[in-house]
PAZAPA-954288 format. One line per 4 residues: for each residue x, y, z of N, C-alpha, C. Coordinates in steps of 0.05 Angstrom, whole numbers. Layout:
PAZAPA-954288
X,Y,Z,X,Y,Z,X,Y,Z | ...
end
This chain:
PAZAPA-954288
18,-32,2,-10,6,-1,21,32,3 | 13,42,-22,21,68,-21,22,84,11 | 35,100,26,47,119,37,26,146,29 | 12,152,40,2,194,35,26,203,59
22,226,48,31,253,62,9,271,69 | 11,262,108,-14,269,114,0,301,129 | -20,323,145,-17,340,145,-38,339,184 | -22,355,194,-45,347,224,-41,372,232
-52,379,244,-55,420,263,-42,394,296 | -20,398,307,-18,391,339,-15,409,355 | -11,426,359,-16,453,385,-20,472,367 | -41,488,378,-45,513,369,-55,536,397
-39,563,392,-36,582,423,-42,601,404 | -46,627,422,-33,641,406,-11,661,397 | 11,651,408,40,653,401,49,637,381 | 40,611,384,53,583,368,40,560,362
39,562,331,30,536,320,47,516,313 | 38,490,318,58,461,318,38,452,295 | 46,439,263,40,426,245,54,398,249 | 38,379,244,56,360,246,54,347,203
75,343,185,72,334,167,82,300,172 | 68,277,156,87,261,160,66,239,139 | 80,208,136,92,192,122,74,169,128 | 40,171,123,31,133,130,13,140,109
0,111,120,-26,103,99,-42,110,104 | -69,119,90,-97,126,100,-110,112,83 | -139,99,90,-161,87,77,-179,108,71 | -169,112,38,-180,139,29,-216,132,33
-236,125,33,-262,112,25,-263,125,49 | -253,115,74,-268,126,104,-245,151,103 | -228,166,96,-223,178,91,-243,204,81 | -259,192,59,-272,223,51,-300,223,61
-318,197,78,-338,196,99,-322,216,121 | -301,228,131,-295,237,148,-296,265,139 | -309,279,155,-317,311,142,-296,328,158 | -281,319,172,-259,337,179,-231,327,157
-231,318,152,-212,309,129,-216,309,106 | -190,326,88,-195,331,61,-172,319,49 | -187,301,30,-170,286,10,-163,305,-15 | -131,305,-22,-122,319,-50,-127,309,-68
-138,312,-85,-133,313,-125,-125,316,-139 | -125,312,-171,-104,313,-186,-73,336,-175 | -62,348,-184,-39,354,-175,-23,345,-148 | -41,348,-138,-40,337,-103,-39,308,-91
-59,285,-120,-59,272,-103,-50,255,-89 | -56,232,-61,-31,224,-32,-34,250,-21 | -40,268,-11,-41,300,12,-60,294,20 | -63,283,37,-93,288,58,-80,305,89
-95,323,84,-104,355,97,-124,348,102 | -122,362,145,-145,361,158,-157,396,148 | -197,388,151,-189,412,156,-189,428,167 | -188,432,192,-178,454,214,-156,472,209
-138,448,192,-115,463,177,-122,485,149 | -127,474,138,-136,497,112,-153,515,133 | -163,511,155,-181,543,170,-159,560,166 | -149,538,186,-125,567,215,-110,575,187
-97,562,166,-74,582,150,-91,596,140 | -118,586,129,-133,610,117,-142,647,132 | -141,634,153,-143,650,180,-120,669,186 | -95,658,175,-69,677,193,-73,688,169
-63,678,137,-70,693,107,-46,728,107 | -29,723,121,-10,738,123,11,740,102 | 36,752,88,58,750,67,81,758,85 | 101,739,68,131,739,86,146,761,79
161,763,97,172,788,80,214,781,91 | 233,777,74,259,759,95,269,796,93 | 283,787,123,296,826,131,323,823,113 | 339,847,104,349,840,91,371,840,102
368,850,132,393,850,142,403,838,167 | 376,815,170,378,798,183,388,777,167 | 366,769,150,373,753,136,356,722,138 | 352,719,170,338,692,171,372,677,177
372,679,206,396,660,219,385,629,215 | 395,615,210,390,586,216,412,570,233 | 401,557,250,415,536,268,403,508,263 | 421,488,263,428,464,264,452,446,284
420,426,305,429,415,319,419,382,312 | 450,381,306,443,361,308,448,323,321 | 435,322,323,426,284,348,425,264,352 | 445,254,345,444,224,345,444,208,365
438,179,360,423,165,399,416,177,419 | 399,196,406,379,211,428,355,212,428 | 343,219,430,313,222,429,309,249,404 | 287,240,390,282,252,354,268,273,378
279,301,352,283,288,329,316,286,323 | 320,272,294,354,277,298,352,299,282 | 346,320,267,351,336,256,329,363,264 | 344,380,267,334,406,281,346,436,254
325,445,245,335,472,228,310,501,242 | 329,522,257,310,540,254,315,559,252 | 304,578,237,308,610,220,291,631,230 | 296,656,239,270,671,239,260,684,211
241,703,198,235,717,183,213,730,200 | 208,761,184,201,782,183,169,790,170 | 156,781,182,136,780,168,113,813,174 | 85,812,160,66,832,158,48,820,153
27,826,173,-4,815,169,-22,826,149 | -29,822,124,-41,831,107,-69,842,111 | -70,836,140,-99,843,146,-98,870,159 | -81,868,182,-72,892,198,-50,904,189
-32,893,175,-5,911,178,25,913,195 | 9,893,217,19,901,236,51,881,225 | 80,884,243,104,871,239,111,860,253 | 117,836,256,133,832,279,145,800,263
173,793,276,183,766,281,170,750,280 | 177,729,269,172,697,282,198,675,275 | 197,656,294,215,632,278,203,620,275 | 210,603,255,202,581,247,219,550,257
218,538,265,236,501,265,218,482,256 | 234,472,240,224,446,232,244,421,244 | 240,409,251,248,372,260,244,362,250 | 268,338,243,257,320,218,259,289,233
243,272,225,250,245,228,256,234,207 | 271,216,214,280,211,174,280,178,180 | 270,164,155,260,138,150,292,119,148 | 290,91,161,317,75,175,340,80,139
328,74,121,346,79,106,354,100,97 | 350,132,101,383,155,117,391,136,128 | 415,135,122,436,125,158,433,149,170 | 462,146,192,442,171,214,472,190,205
493,175,202,508,201,185,501,210,161 | 484,202,152,477,223,117,448,237,133 | 439,241,158,415,260,166,422,274,169 | 428,290,169,444,318,178,447,329,142
461,323,134,467,337,104,432,318,88 | 422,307,95,397,300,86,376,325,101 | 381,334,119,358,352,121,362,369,115 | 390,389,110,396,415,111,398,415,76
387,402,63,395,393,30,353,406,35 | 339,393,46,312,395,49,298,416,48 | 314,437,57,328,462,81,329,483,57 | 350,477,42,362,488,17,342,493,-8
334,470,-6,305,464,-31,272,484,-25 | 281,483,3,259,494,10,261,529,13 | 277,535,27,269,569,24,293,571,4 | 323,565,4,337,575,-23,354,585,-18
373,603,-20,398,611,-15,404,632,-33 | 401,652,-11,399,661,13,368,674,15 | 344,646,16,323,656,18,311,667,-12 | 313,654,-29,300,668,-63,281,643,-70
277,629,-45,247,610,-54,243,612,-32 | 232,618,-21,223,616,2,192,627,0 | 170,613,9,148,625,3,134,637,18 | 117,669,1,113,692,18,91,691,39
80,668,36,55,660,47,58,634,57 | 36,626,92,28,606,97,22,577,83 | 13,582,64,-11,567,55,20,548,31 | 28,571,20,56,562,12,60,548,11
73,560,32,104,551,62,96,507,69 | 76,519,68,73,474,84,60,469,58 | 50,476,34,47,466,12,71,445,0 | 94,470,-4,112,463,-3,132,456,-2
131,443,33,139,411,45,132,393,32 | 98,401,44,78,371,31,97,355,9 | 98,382,-12,106,374,-47,138,358,-52 | 153,378,-22,180,369,-17,172,336,-10
161,335,5,157,292,25,154,285,3 | 139,289,-21,118,267,-38,150,264,-61 | 156,282,-82,178,277,-86,206,269,-95 | 209,290,-66,228,292,-71,263,278,-50
237,270,-26,260,267,-3,245,246,6 | 237,229,-10,226,199,5,244,184,22 | 277,197,40,287,195,60,264,198,99 | 250,217,80,241,240,104,215,221,128
223,221,139,193,203,155,163,219,169 | 184,235,177,159,263,194,177,284,197 | 163,308,194,174,325,204,143,354,215 | 154,365,238,144,385,253,156,410,246
137,418,247,134,448,234,122,458,255 | 134,485,267,136,506,305,134,529,287 | 112,553,292,112,572,285,106,592,302 | 127,603,313,133,614,351,134,648,342
107,667,348,120,697,351,127,706,369 | 151,720,363,174,737,372,153,763,377 | 144,773,408,148,795,408,165,803,422 | 169,826,440,197,840,455,205,830,471
195,818,487,180,809,514,188,785,509 | 180,765,495,194,739,486,225,733,477 | 227,752,464,256,755,441,271,757,466 | 263,769,488,306,786,499,287,786,537
267,777,541,276,777,556,298,746,575 | 309,762,594,326,741,603,316,715,629 | 337,696,625,340,676,641,350,681,665 | 334,668,683,350,675,713,378,659,705
404,681,721,421,663,722,430,658,747 | 449,621,733,461,603,757,482,617,764 | 498,604,783,524,597,796,529,576,771 | 519,556,764,543,536,738,552,561,716
522,567,714,523,591,682,543,605,689 | 552,625,705,566,641,710,598,628,713 | 595,612,724,624,598,715,626,583,706 | 621,581,688,625,581,657,623,595,645
611,617,646,632,638,623,654,656,647 | 643,652,662,689,656,674,706,643,659 | 703,622,675,719,595,660,720,602,620 | 707,607,614,706,602,586,724,641,578
722,649,592,740,680,586,761,668,596 | 770,651,621,808,661,631,820,642,610 | 845,660,612,856,679,637,846,703,635 | 822,723,609,817,751,614,807,745,645
796,764,657,783,770,672,752,783,666 | 738,776,687,710,792,673,694,806,696 | 693,818,689,681,840,714,659,852,722 | 643,858,742,613,850,750,598,870,735
611,896,730,589,902,709,586,893,679 | 614,878,670,611,863,644,583,840,646 | 591,828,668,570,802,673,538,810,668 | 543,831,683,516,844,687,495,852,651
508,866,649,506,878,618,504,855,612 | 520,832,592,520,817,582,489,790,586 | 484,782,613,468,770,620,436,782,623 | 434,806,617,417,826,625,409,817,664
429,814,676,415,810,707,424,833,716 | 408,842,750,412,854,753,455,847,777 | 456,878,785,478,869,793,483,864,825 | 466,869,828,452,854,860,462,830,862
442,821,830,436,780,838,465,774,831 | 482,789,810,505,774,798,526,777,817 | 537,798,842,548,799,866,546,772,884 | 517,767,889,505,746,902,524,713,894
518,714,871,533,694,861,557,693,856 | 571,723,848,598,724,853,613,710,877 | 604,724,900,612,706,940,609,694,928 | 575,677,927,576,649,936,604,629,921
615,633,896,642,623,882,651,626,895 | 670,649,899,683,657,926,688,644,952 | 661,630,965,668,619,979,668,597,974 | 664,580,958,664,563,951,715,560,930
711,580,929,742,580,926,742,576,896 | 720,575,884,711,575,847,729,584,832 | 730,618,842,732,643,837,741,665,847 | 770,683,837,779,697,856,777,724,845
781,750,872,776,775,857,798,774,849 | 808,793,826,843,805,826,840,832,826 | 820,851,824,814,874,813,795,883,833 | 792,892,864,773,905,884,774,932,866
772,952,855,772,968,846,751,965,826 | 759,953,804,736,949,772,722,910,783 | 722,899,800,709,885,813,710,858,782 | 737,860,790,741,832,769,763,797,782
741,779,767,733,754,786,755,739,749 | 764,726,769,780,700,750,764,679,749 | 780,648,745,785,620,754,797,612,777 | 798,610,796,826,595,807,836,572,801
869,570,802,885,545,796,884,524,801 | 882,506,793,878,477,819,901,476,829 | 929,482,818,954,481,839,962,511,828 | 955,525,858,971,548,866,982,548,880
994,533,884,1021,535,899,1047,547,878 | 1052,533,856,1067,533,825,1052,557,824 | 1040,577,826,1032,593,819,1049,629,819 | 1049,644,800,1075,663,796,1066,695,775
1055,708,795,1038,731,788,1054,750,770 | 1060,749,745,1082,765,734,1076,792,716 | 1078,810,713,1074,828,697,1089,828,675 | 1109,811,665,1124,806,640,1131,778,650
1141,757,616,1135,728,629,1170,738,627 | 1177,724,645,1219,721,655,1222,705,646 | 1251,714,631,1267,701,610,1269,666,621 | 1276,653,606,1275,625,609,1294,616,602
1315,609,620,1344,592,604,1337,573,575 | 1348,572,568,1359,561,536,1349,535,544 | 1357,522,557,1362,487,564,1323,475,582 | 1316,514,592,1295,496,600,1270,505,584
1278,524,565,1256,529,542,1234,512,528 | 1210,512,532,1191,493,517,1197,484,489 | 1196,460,483,1203,457,446,1174,450,442 | 1155,442,460,1119,434,458,1102,447,470
1079,458,451,1063,479,462,1042,462,453 | 1019,455,483,994,450,474,968,470,488 | 961,470,459,933,492,462,910,483,478 | 891,489,494,852,474,490,846,510,484
812,504,485,798,517,469,778,521,507 | 779,501,529,762,504,550,774,504,576 | 761,512,600,778,503,622,787,475,633 | 760,455,623,768,427,628,787,416,616
791,425,590,802,413,570,840,415,589 | 835,452,589,880,451,609,866,430,631 | 853,435,651,856,413,672,866,391,667 | 857,379,646,862,354,633,890,360,626
895,372,596,933,363,598,944,374,623 | 944,398,642,954,394,660,968,382,677 | 947,357,686,948,331,699,970,317,687 | 973,314,659,993,309,633,1023,317,649
1032,339,667,1044,357,651,1059,346,692 | 1087,339,689,1095,345,707,1126,378,722 | 1130,371,746,1144,401,755,1122,427,740 | 1105,427,745,1096,446,734,1105,484,751
1094,499,736,1107,522,749,1078,545,727 | 1066,562,735,1052,574,718,1055,607,732 | 1050,621,699,1061,640,697,1034,656,689 | 1027,679,711,1014,694,699,1005,717,695
994,734,667,994,769,680,966,776,673 | 956,781,698,928,789,684,935,831,694 | 909,831,660,894,852,659,865,863,660 | 869,880,681,850,882,696,827,887,677
829,901,659,811,916,637,818,901,607 | 805,904,582,820,899,557,841,928,551 | 833,945,562,838,970,554,875,975,564 | 878,950,589,901,943,599,922,923,590
909,912,561,925,892,551,910,863,554 | 929,847,543,915,813,545,923,800,566 | 916,791,588,925,764,603,935,742,599 | 952,734,600,962,708,602,977,691,619
961,671,614,971,648,637,977,623,609 | 1007,615,626,1018,595,618,1037,581,634 | 1028,541,640,1037,525,650,1063,514,635 | 1086,511,651,1108,509,636,1111,479,655
1120,459,645,1132,433,659,1144,414,636 | 1140,388,648,1154,357,634,1132,342,631 | 1146,324,607,1117,313,602,1151,287,596 | 1152,263,610,1175,258,596,1199,270,603
1224,263,577,1246,293,575,1238,310,554 | 1219,317,555,1205,339,543,1193,372,558 | 1199,398,550,1189,409,561,1166,427,542 | 1146,425,555,1114,434,557,1109,458,560
1098,471,541,1072,500,561,1055,490,548 | 1038,498,554,1001,500,547,995,520,556 | 965,527,547,958,559,546,932,545,528 | 914,562,554,889,565,543,876,590,526
869,585,508,846,599,504,831,614,506 | 819,647,505,802,657,526,774,653,505 | 778,642,480,755,641,467,755,635,429 | 744,624,435,753,613,391,730,616,379
725,622,362,707,619,350,710,631,312 | 694,635,312,690,657,275,686,679,280 | 675,695,302,670,728,292,696,741,300 | 701,771,282,717,782,281,736,775,302
724,784,324,738,782,346,757,774,361 | 732,734,352,749,718,367,775,710,356 | 782,720,319,793,704,298,821,718,309 | 815,753,316,843,767,326,849,757,341
831,751,356,838,753,396,858,723,399 | 846,697,383,865,679,373,883,679,370 | 887,687,335,913,691,322,930,715,346 | 920,725,360,945,743,368,952,719,384
939,714,408,945,697,434,962,662,410 | 962,659,393,985,644,384,1000,644,377 | 1008,678,351,1033,693,369,1037,700,378 | 1029,704,406,1044,719,432,1064,690,443
1035,676,442,1058,651,447,1072,640,443 | 1071,635,408,1110,623,391,1129,650,383 | 1123,670,392,1137,685,404,1158,686,423 | 1139,679,451,1141,693,472,1168,669,478
1161,640,459,1174,621,469,1192,592,433 | 1212,610,426,1215,615,407,1223,593,393 | 1229,568,417,1243,543,405,1222,518,404 | 1190,528,406,1167,509,407,1178,505,376
1180,470,370,1177,466,350,1139,447,336 | 1140,436,360,1115,416,360,1089,433,372 | 1062,432,351,1039,443,378,1015,415,369 | 1008,415,404,986,397,403,967,419,403
938,401,393,907,428,398,896,406,403 | 895,395,437,879,379,455,851,386,461 | 840,377,459,809,381,468,783,357,466 | 763,374,469,742,358,457,719,350,435
717,337,415,698,334,398,678,318,400 | 658,319,372,638,294,378,657,285,343 | 646,255,350,643,239,335,621,236,308 | 645,232,289,624,230,249,616,201,263
581,190,263,582,163,257,588,141,241 | 606,134,253,617,115,234,613,87,246 | 611,60,240,613,32,255,640,28,269 | 649,41,277,672,44,305,690,58,318
673,85,315,683,108,321,655,107,348 | 657,114,369,643,115,399,650,132,417 | 635,146,436,630,158,456,664,150,475 | 678,169,465,701,158,484,722,149,480
721,153,446,749,141,437,756,164,425 | 781,168,414,799,186,405,798,195,379 | 799,212,369,808,215,344,837,233,333 | 844,229,327,875,241,312,872,247,287
878,281,286,871,288,262,894,280,240 | 891,265,210,910,259,192,897,255,166 | 913,257,154,900,252,121,888,231,112 | 878,218,87,874,198,88,867,185,69
867,158,54,877,160,33,859,181,7 | 834,186,22,801,197,10,808,215,24 | 831,235,34,835,256,51,859,265,47 | 866,274,30,889,296,33,896,311,59
874,328,66,880,350,90,865,334,121 | 888,344,139,879,325,159,856,347,179 | 861,360,173,839,386,183,811,403,165 | 797,409,158,786,428,152,754,438,163
755,457,147,734,479,154,711,479,139 | 687,474,143,670,490,119,648,515,127 | 640,527,108,633,553,117,607,548,78 | 587,569,74,562,565,57,585,559,38
602,589,27,600,565,-2,629,566,-10 | 650,555,13,677,544,21,685,523,28 | 705,512,25,722,482,38,745,490,44 | 752,494,63,784,500,64,798,477,88
827,473,77,832,450,88,867,457,109 | 874,435,127,896,449,129,919,413,134 | 942,417,122,961,390,138,984,389,143 | 1003,383,163,1018,398,165,1043,389,147
1067,400,139,1087,387,122,1099,369,131 | 1105,370,161,1114,348,176,1100,330,185 | 1088,307,183,1075,278,194,1079,259,219 | 1095,266,229,1110,263,249,1102,251,268
1090,273,276,1056,267,316,1034,245,291 | 1033,256,274,1017,223,267,1018,199,257 | 1054,206,253,1058,163,256,1068,155,275 | 1081,161,296,1075,164,325,1054,145,330
1039,167,329,993,159,326,987,140,320 | 1004,140,298,992,104,278,1015,79,303 | 1031,83,305,1043,55,317,1030,52,340 | 1017,82,367,1012,75,379,984,75,392
961,56,357,936,57,350,928,36,366 | 940,16,368,932,-8,379,948,-14,400 | 961,3,422,966,-4,433,963,11,468 | 960,-4,487,942,8,504,956,11,529
977,25,525,999,37,551,987,67,562 | 969,74,533,972,107,542,946,109,564 | 938,84,572,912,93,578,913,88,616 | 938,75,625,950,84,650,956,105,644
951,138,631,962,165,634,931,168,645 | 918,162,638,877,168,639,879,168,668 | 884,139,679,873,131,712,890,151,729 | 918,158,721,934,173,747,920,213,734
917,207,709,914,241,712,879,236,736 | 858,215,728,846,218,749,844,225,768 | 859,207,773,868,213,812,884,235,813 | 890,256,793,900,284,806,888,293,796
867,295,786,833,311,795,812,309,807 | 818,283,812,787,273,832,782,297,855 | 797,320,859,797,325,873,778,362,867 | 791,372,844,783,386,828,747,398,832
750,416,847,714,437,843,697,443,815 | 679,423,818,656,432,791,672,408,766 | 685,391,771,682,379,739,687,342,748 | 685,325,742,680,305,738,693,283,721
735,275,722,740,264,704,741,239,705 | 715,233,728,722,192,709,702,191,700 | 701,158,683,683,157,660,662,158,668 | 641,159,661,621,160,665,603,140,671
574,134,698,570,102,683,589,87,693 | 614,93,705,627,70,716,638,46,690 | 641,63,670,639,40,651,671,29,640 | 675,6,634,693,-6,631,715,18,604
745,10,607,759,34,594,755,8,556 | 757,23,546,740,5,523,760,32,499 | 766,37,511,763,70,483,787,59,471 | 778,67,451,799,66,404,809,94,407
832,87,383,837,100,370,838,103,352 | 830,133,334,827,127,308,838,159,293 | 848,147,270,854,177,252,846,185,225 | 840,209,228,828,208,205,824,240,204
814,253,189,809,292,192,788,303,201 | 798,309,233,778,326,242,765,366,216 | 740,365,228,731,389,222,713,404,230 | 709,427,232,690,451,237,665,461,216
662,475,241,645,501,210,611,493,205 | 598,501,188,560,491,182,572,469,169 | 551,453,165,562,424,154,547,421,130 | 559,417,119,553,411,87,548,387,83
527,377,55,525,351,46,548,340,36 | 578,350,34,599,342,19,608,323,37 | 600,330,72,616,325,93,623,289,92 | 607,283,88,603,256,85,624,236,69
625,250,49,645,237,38,680,248,39 | 684,262,52,713,277,53,720,249,79 | 702,232,93,726,212,101,727,229,138 | 715,245,147,723,259,172,699,239,180
715,241,217,723,225,247,713,239,268 | 718,269,265,697,277,283,704,303,274 | 679,327,296,670,353,304,682,362,307 | 693,397,318,699,415,340,669,434,336
659,435,360,630,453,364,649,498,363 | 684,481,359,695,507,372,706,505,335 | 705,537,319,719,553,296,750,533,287 | 769,529,291,793,528,294,804,523,280
802,542,248,806,545,228,829,562,233 | 811,592,251,841,609,249,861,610,263 | 854,587,288,882,579,301,898,566,288 | 898,548,262,914,535,242,926,561,227
905,577,220,922,592,197,933,606,214 | 946,619,235,970,618,268,988,607,254 | 979,585,264,1001,558,276,1020,564,243 | 1009,563,211,1016,559,203,1025,584,192
1024,611,192,1029,631,196,1055,639,210 | 1056,625,226,1086,622,251,1097,606,237 | 1108,593,222,1127,567,207,1126,545,220 | 1103,535,233,1105,512,239,1089,480,242
1117,475,228,1109,452,209,1102,419,215 | 1097,420,246,1094,384,256,1061,400,281 | 1043,394,275,1013,400,293,1006,376,287 | 989,373,301,964,357,301,934,365,322
920,351,318,892,367,335,875,335,347 | 886,333,373,865,312,384,848,314,397 | 828,298,400,789,299,402,792,273,425 | 781,275,440,768,263,456,732,260,444
723,233,450,693,239,427,677,233,454 | 647,259,458,636,267,478,616,253,467 | 607,264,453,578,267,438,580,250,401 | 567,248,391,557,248,361,551,283,339
560,296,356,544,322,348,574,333,346 | 588,347,358,611,370,358,620,367,383 | 613,354,407,629,352,430,621,371,447 | 598,395,442,582,407,456,570,400,477
542,377,469,517,367,484,524,346,496 | 550,332,488,560,325,514,582,323,542 | 584,354,541,605,361,554,606,356,584 | 572,364,590,578,360,614,575,337,622
565,315,610,570,283,617,590,274,608 | 608,273,587,627,253,573,651,274,574 | 640,308,577,670,333,560,697,311,576 | 697,323,609,714,332,624,737,299,618
724,270,622,732,251,613,755,245,584 | 728,257,570,730,259,541,758,271,534 | 755,298,554,785,315,552,813,290,563 | 823,294,590,822,268,593,839,239,569
821,228,563,823,210,543,852,230,519 | 840,245,506,847,260,496,883,273,487 | 880,288,527,916,298,543,930,266,545 | 918,248,551,931,228,552,941,218,533
923,214,515,942,194,488,966,213,480 | 962,238,474,973,265,473,1000,260,494 | 1006,259,520,1025,256,537,1040,238,520 | 1025,206,502,1038,193,507,1054,191,478
1037,198,459,1059,206,441,1088,224,448 | 1079,243,458,1099,258,469,1120,245,480 | 1112,214,486,1135,212,514,1152,180,488 | 1128,187,466,1153,167,449,1163,188,431
1177,212,433,1180,230,408,1213,235,414 | 1238,236,396,1254,241,406,1265,268,420 | 1274,264,446,1286,291,462,1307,289,439 | 1315,324,449,1346,334,430,1367,334,440
1372,305,456,1393,300,455,1388,276,428 | 1363,269,426,1358,241,406,1348,218,409 | 1341,210,436,1343,198,447,1306,190,448 | 1290,163,459,1260,159,460,1252,162,495
end
């Protein structure tokens, strides 16, 4: 029996309407006798519509104008191995009522469930392809009214995208109160904000402005975090705060980085983007000494924090970037930090980017595994970045680190470093670095490309094994611009998205896995004397 495309109103309120469009069989003869159901004919044969929905669409009767200033922002939330939907895409449109000429913003969200024939790793690109066919690029095919918009979805499901099982379409009106009313700030959110900015301090006024919270409420939360010794005030006059460091005993506050003896100069730099990732890396480093230069405000320059020490016979410097992303500010900041790091420690020849990522679903990649960026037979680049109309790639001139990783791929000795790291970090407030749910240590190591940016339909053909939630293209450009020819990206797999979804449950342990494997690679490298 052939399936029909059935459209049913699911939920309706003054500001929100949800409609379900699904693929299922309908008994046409029974349906025709049902006065609440309309069975389409002619060019629309195979489509079944509840009459209540038709009346709703006719009543709304607005015309849609996409604003050139915002264009409509689309967001992608690819969730695998969790509750449906498998893909969710949302964007905003500016509406003008055909009856009252009232203007307002509306958020439209499409939630997709795919048929089993669409492989899990293909779901994102399949849903994205549907969306682009629906609205065009940039939004040049978007129907101008509700009826046209819904009709186009019905026809696309019927004729071009047989792999879509059902779509839930939500229309939500956004007035000023709905869009701007802030959520109540929590201690956890505040701590994450301070950790994200580290080593830069964050002021009371800046937090209040960014979170749209009263300064009195922010001050109360800051006081609670200070009492728990999770943060500390570094400038009473400006009310600036930063994260406390795990081992404050080996911390030196400096106005500028002191000269390091030539024999003690680091030759390996390890860069992280998140605070928990730096904690994981630092747990691998012996004889630590951290040098911190705090700037109370941006006008007083950059804050810098470098942790120096040893992994085996190698001198290491580790650093956390205060922000990573693709905004102009983030790009400039990340580039400047890398340039400053490599300019300060000029003997650095090897660069490791360590942290958490999301595994692209494959038969042998699982949460808790480790992915090492490396070119493969089907892909010449070790790291790729996707933009709307461009894909860029990077590969180190020297693949020494990748070759060592391949030698260690099937060895399990590095897992002892994970156990040691968990012991070191077990008293770290705010994070649990142990393996979730007490699961046995079954982590595997994979070599293949890592990527970031907006997913496109082509990513499934490029052999990519992991995705970053952060956009490290600017970081890699800075590394190559500073003529460092030997670098590697190592990601512990925290989820099947980009690492952000599993950051709370698997994030700390995944970061520790990546740090432990990186330290094993470093342990196999020749030192300056030529020994391993």
